[in-house]
C-alpha atoms as one frame of an Amber mdcrd trajectory, in Angstrom:
protein
   5.745 -82.662-115.585   5.207 -85.359-113.013   5.750 -84.894-109.370   8.596
 -87.492-109.546  10.394 -85.330-112.088   9.933 -82.207-109.941  11.238 -84.115
-106.921  14.237 -85.301-108.932  15.060 -81.717-109.916  14.541 -80.511-106.375
  16.991 -83.249-105.120  19.575 -82.276-107.756  19.201 -78.568-106.759  19.642
 -79.490-103.067  22.738 -81.517-103.705  24.292 -78.909-105.965  23.612 -76.117
-103.474  25.033 -78.089-100.615  28.134 -79.013-102.612  28.745 -75.339-103.563
  28.143 -74.169-100.022  30.539 -76.757 -98.599  33.223 -75.787-101.270  32.893
 -72.114-100.509  33.155 -72.682 -96.649  36.219 -74.879 -97.198  37.877 -72.277
 -99.358  37.352 -69.865 -96.495  38.833 -72.400 -94.027  35.557 -73.196 -92.342
  34.463 -76.790 -91.638  30.725 -76.881 -92.303  30.358 -79.750 -89.741  31.303
 -77.312 -87.004  28.669 -74.772 -88.020  25.260 -74.644 -86.434  22.890 -76.622
 -88.617  20.430 -73.734 -89.069  23.270 -71.475 -90.311  24.412 -74.090 -92.799
  20.908 -74.687 -94.087  20.391 -70.906 -94.527  23.617 -70.828 -96.713  22.255
 -73.778 -98.717  18.939 -71.994 -99.252  20.701 -68.843-100.363  22.773 -70.863
-102.769  19.660 -72.560-104.179  18.141 -69.116-104.725  21.332 -68.023-106.612
  21.289 -71.233-108.757  17.659 -70.694-109.713  18.184 -67.055-110.437  21.187
 -67.835-112.654  19.308 -70.612-114.459  16.407 -68.185-115.213  18.830 -65.628
-116.558  20.498 -68.233-118.676  17.150 -69.183-120.205  16.230 -65.612-120.912
  19.601 -64.885-122.525  19.591 -68.110-124.386  15.990 -67.565-125.561  16.807
 -64.019-126.755  19.953 -65.260-128.703  17.842 -67.974-130.264  15.215 -65.499
-131.284  17.751 -63.149-132.816  19.276 -66.037-134.680  15.898 -67.094-136.058
  15.256 -63.462-137.079  18.633 -63.331-138.864  20.075 -60.770-136.400  23.034
 -62.840-135.292
């Protein structure tokens, strides 16, 4: 995997995490622009960690389901 591809995925992850963080703040009645930048960036980093964790779980579950299907278990 080239560095450009990794950078592209990193940009996508950043944008998705920011979007989710902003949506969650809005739903709580908070304007992210009024927050201290370091607090907002911490929320974004936490959201990125959650997105990566969920993606890994998805791969594990999907891989297990595929293996069971190949073995005739599903």
